[in-house]
N, CA, C and O atoms as CSV, one atom per row, in Angstrom:
chain,resi,resn,atom,element,x,y,z
A,1,MET,N,N,19.381,-11.952,10.646
A,1,MET,CA,C,19.423,-13.224,11.287
A,1,MET,C,C,20.884,-13.566,11.578
A,1,MET,O,O,21.753,-13.382,10.727
A,2,LYS,N,N,21.140,-14.053,12.762
A,2,LYS,CA,C,22.496,-14.428,13.130
A,2,LYS,C,C,22.828,-15.791,12.530
A,2,LYS,O,O,21.974,-16.670,12.421
A,3,SER,N,N,24.071,-15.936,12.152
A,3,SER,CA,C,24.479,-17.228,11.610
A,3,SER,C,C,25.517,-17.856,12.525
A,3,SER,O,O,26.345,-17.165,13.118
A,4,LYS,N,N,25.459,-19.145,12.628
A,4,LYS,CA,C,26.415,-19.891,13.437
A,4,LYS,C,C,27.507,-20.433,12.533
A,4,LYS,O,O,27.286,-20.706,11.353
A,5,ARG,N,N,28.671,-20.580,13.101
A,5,ARG,CA,C,29.743,-21.200,12.345
A,5,ARG,C,C,29.474,-22.693,12.248
A,5,ARG,O,O,29.008,-23.317,13.202
A,6,ALA,N,N,29.764,-23.242,11.119
A,6,ALA,CA,C,29.526,-24.668,10.903
A,6,ALA,C,C,30.810,-25.433,11.203
A,6,ALA,O,O,31.630,-25.659,10.314
A,7,THR,N,N,30.974,-25.822,12.438
A,7,THR,CA,C,32.135,-26.616,12.814
A,7,THR,C,C,31.653,-27.963,13.324
A,7,THR,O,O,30.601,-28.064,13.955
A,8,ILE,N,N,32.418,-28.969,13.050
A,8,ILE,CA,C,32.078,-30.313,13.509
A,8,ILE,C,C,33.081,-30.692,14.589
A,8,ILE,O,O,34.284,-30.766,14.340
A,9,SER,N,N,32.578,-30.925,15.769
A,9,SER,CA,C,33.463,-31.311,16.866
A,9,SER,C,C,33.596,-32.830,16.912
A,9,SER,O,O,32.852,-33.562,16.261
A,10,ILE,N,N,34.552,-33.268,17.688
A,10,ILE,CA,C,34.784,-34.710,17.813
A,10,ILE,C,C,33.576,-35.398,18.435
A,10,ILE,O,O,33.239,-36.521,18.060
A,11,SER,N,N,32.921,-34.727,19.387
A,11,SER,CA,C,31.753,-35.350,20.012
A,11,SER,C,C,30.616,-35.531,19.008
A,11,SER,O,O,29.892,-36.526,19.059
A,12,LYS,N,N,30.460,-34.573,18.099
A,12,LYS,CA,C,29.423,-34.723,17.078
A,12,LYS,C,C,29.755,-35.868,16.131
A,12,LYS,O,O,28.873,-36.621,15.717
A,13,LEU,N,N,31.030,-35.990,15.792
A,13,LEU,CA,C,31.422,-37.101,14.928
A,13,LEU,C,C,31.207,-38.438,15.628
A,13,LEU,O,O,30.784,-39.412,15.005
A,14,ALA,N,N,31.501,-38.480,16.931
A,14,ALA,CA,C,31.295,-39.714,17.684
A,14,ALA,C,C,29.812,-40.053,17.767
A,14,ALA,O,O,29.431,-41.219,17.663
A,15,ARG,N,N,28.973,-39.032,17.956
A,15,ARG,CA,C,27.531,-39.274,18.019
A,15,ARG,C,C,27.027,-39.786,16.673
A,15,ARG,O,O,26.182,-40.680,16.619
A,16,TYR,N,N,27.550,-39.215,15.584
A,16,TYR,CA,C,27.152,-39.663,14.255
A,16,TYR,C,C,27.585,-41.105,14.019
A,16,TYR,O,O,26.840,-41.894,13.437
A,17,ALA,N,N,28.784,-41.447,14.470
A,17,ALA,CA,C,29.283,-42.807,14.272
A,17,ALA,C,C,28.449,-43.811,15.061
A,17,ALA,O,O,28.230,-44.932,14.601
A,18,SER,N,N,27.984,-43.417,16.244
A,18,SER,CA,C,27.225,-44.356,17.067
A,18,SER,C,C,25.775,-44.496,16.613
A,18,SER,O,O,25.224,-45.596,16.641
A,19,ASP,N,N,25.146,-43.389,16.195
A,19,ASP,CA,C,23.738,-43.448,15.794
A,19,ASP,C,C,23.461,-42.392,14.724
A,19,ASP,O,O,23.015,-41.290,15.043
A,20,PRO,N,N,23.721,-42.719,13.462
A,20,PRO,CA,C,23.544,-41.720,12.402
A,20,PRO,C,C,22.102,-41.257,12.224
A,20,PRO,O,O,21.870,-40.121,11.812
A,21,GLU,N,N,21.135,-42.108,12.524
A,21,GLU,CA,C,19.729,-41.723,12.351
A,21,GLU,C,C,19.337,-40.577,13.274
A,21,GLU,O,O,18.567,-39.702,12.878
A,22,SER,N,N,19.854,-40.572,14.494
A,22,SER,CA,C,19.495,-39.501,15.430
A,22,SER,C,C,20.017,-38.156,14.950
A,22,SER,O,O,19.385,-37.123,15.168
A,23,VAL,N,N,21.168,-38.173,14.298
A,23,VAL,CA,C,21.719,-36.923,13.773
A,23,VAL,C,C,20.811,-36.387,12.675
A,23,VAL,O,O,20.519,-35.192,12.641
A,24,PHE,N,N,20.364,-37.258,11.779
A,24,PHE,CA,C,19.476,-36.816,10.708
A,24,PHE,C,C,18.143,-36.322,11.257
A,24,PHE,O,O,17.583,-35.353,10.744
A,25,GLU,N,N,17.634,-36.976,12.289
A,25,GLU,CA,C,16.384,-36.525,12.902
A,25,GLU,C,C,16.541,-35.134,13.498
A,25,GLU,O,O,15.651,-34.293,13.367
A,26,LYS,N,N,17.676,-34.890,14.156
A,26,LYS,CA,C,17.916,-33.577,14.754
A,26,LYS,C,C,18.020,-32.503,13.675
A,26,LYS,O,O,17.490,-31.404,13.834
A,27,VAL,N,N,18.705,-32.823,12.579
A,27,VAL,CA,C,18.827,-31.868,11.474
A,27,VAL,C,C,17.455,-31.593,10.871
A,27,VAL,O,O,17.141,-30.447,10.553
A,28,ASN,N,N,16.638,-32.626,10.710
A,28,ASN,CA,C,15.297,-32.441,10.159
A,28,ASN,C,C,14.430,-31.577,11.068
A,28,ASN,O,O,13.676,-30.731,10.587
A,29,GLU,N,N,14.534,-31.785,12.391
A,29,GLU,CA,C,13.767,-30.959,13.329
A,29,GLU,C,C,14.178,-29.498,13.217
A,29,GLU,O,O,13.331,-28.605,13.227
A,30,SER,N,N,15.482,-29.258,13.109
A,30,SER,CA,C,15.964,-27.882,12.973
A,30,SER,C,C,15.485,-27.266,11.669
A,30,SER,O,O,15.114,-26.093,11.634
A,31,ALA,N,N,15.490,-28.046,10.603
A,31,ALA,CA,C,15.038,-27.536,9.308
A,31,ALA,C,C,13.559,-27.187,9.346
A,31,ALA,O,O,13.146,-26.169,8.791
A,32,VAL,N,N,12.763,-28.018,9.994
A,32,VAL,CA,C,11.330,-27.739,10.107
A,32,VAL,C,C,11.106,-26.475,10.924
A,32,VAL,O,O,10.266,-25.646,10.575
A,33,LYS,N,N,11.857,-26.327,12.012
A,33,LYS,CA,C,11.715,-25.144,12.858
A,33,LYS,C,C,12.078,-23.880,12.074
A,33,LYS,O,O,11.374,-22.874,12.155
A,34,TYR,N,N,13.178,-23.934,11.314
A,34,TYR,CA,C,13.580,-22.782,10.512
A,34,TYR,C,C,12.552,-22.501,9.425
A,34,TYR,O,O,12.218,-21.345,9.168
A,35,GLY,N,N,12.051,-23.552,8.787
A,35,GLY,CA,C,11.057,-23.378,7.732
A,35,GLY,C,C,9.780,-22.746,8.252
A,35,GLY,O,O,9.184,-21.907,7.578
A,36,ASN,N,N,9.353,-23.140,9.447
A,36,ASN,CA,C,8.152,-22.550,10.035
A,36,ASN,C,C,8.363,-21.075,10.334
A,36,ASN,O,O,7.472,-20.260,10.098
A,37,ARG,N,N,9.549,-20.721,10.859
A,37,ARG,CA,C,9.837,-19.305,11.138
A,37,ARG,C,C,9.865,-18.498,9.852
A,37,ARG,O,O,9.319,-17.396,9.793
A,38,ALA,N,N,10.500,-19.043,8.819
A,38,ALA,CA,C,10.592,-18.329,7.550
A,38,ALA,C,C,9.212,-18.165,6.925
A,38,ALA,O,O,8.894,-17.103,6.391
A,39,HIS,N,N,8.396,-19.207,6.989
A,39,HIS,CA,C,7.059,-19.139,6.408
A,39,HIS,C,C,6.195,-18.125,7.155
A,39,HIS,O,O,5.412,-17.403,6.539
A,40,ALA,N,N,6.334,-18.068,8.469
A,40,ALA,CA,C,5.553,-17.118,9.256
A,40,ALA,C,C,5.974,-15.687,8.962
A,40,ALA,O,O,5.141,-14.781,8.986
A,41,SER,N,N,7.251,-15.470,8.686
A,41,SER,CA,C,7.708,-14.104,8.446
A,41,SER,C,C,7.346,-13.615,7.048
A,41,SER,O,O,7.346,-12.409,6.805
A,42,ILE,N,N,7.039,-14.521,6.128
A,42,ILE,CA,C,6.657,-14.101,4.776
A,42,ILE,C,C,5.359,-13.308,4.820
A,42,ILE,O,O,5.222,-12.310,4.112
A,43,GLY,N,N,4.418,-13.730,5.630
A,43,GLY,CA,C,3.131,-13.058,5.708
A,43,GLY,C,C,3.183,-11.719,6.416
A,43,GLY,O,O,2.259,-10.915,6.293
A,44,LYS,N,N,4.258,-11.469,7.159
A,44,LYS,CA,C,4.354,-10.212,7.884
A,44,LYS,C,C,4.839,-9.128,6.929
A,44,LYS,O,O,5.883,-9.269,6.293
A,45,GLY,N,N,4.112,-8.102,6.839
A,45,GLY,CA,C,4.492,-6.993,5.987
A,45,GLY,C,C,3.716,-5.778,6.411
A,45,GLY,O,O,2.950,-5.825,7.374
A,46,PRO,N,N,3.907,-4.691,5.700
A,46,PRO,CA,C,3.149,-3.498,6.052
A,46,PRO,C,C,1.654,-3.745,5.860
A,46,PRO,O,O,1.235,-4.356,4.877
A,47,SER,N,N,0.883,-3.277,6.780
A,47,SER,CA,C,-0.550,-3.523,6.703
A,47,SER,C,C,-1.216,-2.505,5.783
A,47,SER,O,O,-0.622,-1.489,5.422
A,48,LEU,N,N,-2.424,-2.791,5.422
A,48,LEU,CA,C,-3.192,-1.915,4.549
A,48,LEU,C,C,-3.445,-0.574,5.216
A,48,LEU,O,O,-3.522,0.452,4.540
A,49,VAL,N,N,-3.572,-0.575,6.525
A,49,VAL,CA,C,-3.824,0.668,7.258
A,49,VAL,C,C,-2.679,1.649,7.050
A,49,VAL,O,O,-2.914,2.842,6.857
A,50,LEU,N,N,-1.441,1.159,7.087
A,50,LEU,CA,C,-0.295,2.046,6.876
A,50,LEU,C,C,-0.303,2.647,5.475
A,50,LEU,O,O,0.020,3.823,5.307
A,51,PHE,N,N,-0.671,1.852,4.463
A,51,PHE,CA,C,-0.750,2.378,3.103
A,51,PHE,C,C,-1.840,3.442,2.988
A,51,PHE,O,O,-1.646,4.452,2.311
A,52,ILE,N,N,-2.969,3.228,3.633
A,52,ILE,CA,C,-4.060,4.205,3.586
A,52,ILE,C,C,-3.639,5.499,4.265
A,52,ILE,O,O,-3.894,6.582,3.740
A,53,ILE,N,N,-3.001,5.401,5.423
A,53,ILE,CA,C,-2.544,6.603,6.133
A,53,ILE,C,C,-1.521,7.356,5.298
A,53,ILE,O,O,-1.571,8.583,5.213
A,54,ALA,N,N,-0.586,6.628,4.677
A,54,ALA,CA,C,0.421,7.279,3.834
A,54,ALA,C,C,-0.240,7.978,2.651
A,54,ALA,O,O,0.161,9.085,2.290
A,55,ALA,N,N,-1.247,7.350,2.040
A,55,ALA,CA,C,-1.936,7.965,0.906
A,55,ALA,C,C,-2.662,9.233,1.330
A,55,ALA,O,O,-2.650,10.223,0.598
A,56,ILE,N,N,-3.291,9.220,2.493
A,56,ILE,CA,C,-3.996,10.408,2.989
A,56,ILE,C,C,-3.015,11.538,3.245
A,56,ILE,O,O,-3.281,12.687,2.894
A,57,VAL,N,N,-1.883,11.219,3.855
A,57,VAL,CA,C,-0.868,12.244,4.133
A,57,VAL,C,C,-0.341,12.837,2.833
A,57,VAL,O,O,-0.144,14.048,2.743
A,58,ILE,N,N,-0.112,12.004,1.829
A,58,ILE,CA,C,0.376,12.507,0.537
A,58,ILE,C,C,-0.673,13.384,-0.131
A,58,ILE,O,O,-0.334,14.421,-0.701
A,59,LEU,N,N,-1.941,12.988,-0.071
A,59,LEU,CA,C,-3.003,13.807,-0.663
A,59,LEU,C,C,-3.120,15.158,0.031
A,59,LEU,O,O,-3.281,16.183,-0.632
A,60,ILE,N,N,-3.041,15.169,1.356
A,60,ILE,CA,C,-3.121,16.431,2.101
A,60,ILE,C,C,-1.941,17.323,1.742
A,60,ILE,O,O,-2.111,18.526,1.543
A,61,ALA,N,N,-0.754,16.746,1.659
A,61,ALA,CA,C,0.434,17.534,1.307
A,61,ALA,C,C,0.323,18.075,-0.113
A,61,ALA,O,O,0.734,19.205,-0.376
A,62,ALA,N,N,-0.227,17.283,-1.032
A,62,ALA,CA,C,-0.379,17.734,-2.415
A,62,ALA,C,C,-1.393,18.865,-2.507
A,62,ALA,O,O,-1.192,19.805,-3.275
A,63,ARG,N,N,-2.475,18.794,-1.744
A,63,ARG,CA,C,-3.468,19.873,-1.759
A,63,ARG,C,C,-2.893,21.162,-1.190
A,63,ARG,O,O,-3.130,22.244,-1.726
A,64,LYS,N,N,-2.135,21.043,-0.102
A,64,LYS,CA,C,-1.540,22.238,0.498
A,64,LYS,C,C,-0.492,22.853,-0.413
A,64,LYS,O,O,-0.283,24.066,-0.388
A,65,ALA,N,N,0.169,22.027,-1.220
A,65,ALA,CA,C,1.173,22.540,-2.149
A,65,ALA,C,C,0.526,23.071,-3.427
A,65,ALA,O,O,1.209,23.655,-4.267
A,66,GLY,N,N,-0.768,22.875,-3.579
A,66,GLY,CA,C,-1.481,23.371,-4.742
A,66,GLY,C,C,-1.364,22.472,-5.961
A,66,GLY,O,O,-1.636,22.908,-7.080
A,67,LEU,N,N,-0.971,21.252,-5.764
A,67,LEU,CA,C,-0.834,20.334,-6.889
A,67,LEU,C,C,-2.154,19.678,-7.263
A,67,LEU,O,O,-2.302,19.188,-8.383
A,68,LEU,N,N,-3.114,19.660,-6.349
A,68,LEU,CA,C,-4.422,19.067,-6.646
A,68,LEU,C,C,-5.513,20.101,-6.549
A,68,LEU,O,O,-6.683,19.786,-6.766
């Protein structure tokens, strides 16, 4: 994941001084968006099909090597 540098520009400070609630709302929206992406990626992993295929390949290799 790419990371952004955390710099505060004068325009951001001016926006915060004029309306601090909007800044917090924007930060909350970004946090929710990041949280949704992170939560969605937790469920992504190797599927059961890949494990079954790997097990079959290992069993075939073991039989050909005379281990089973």
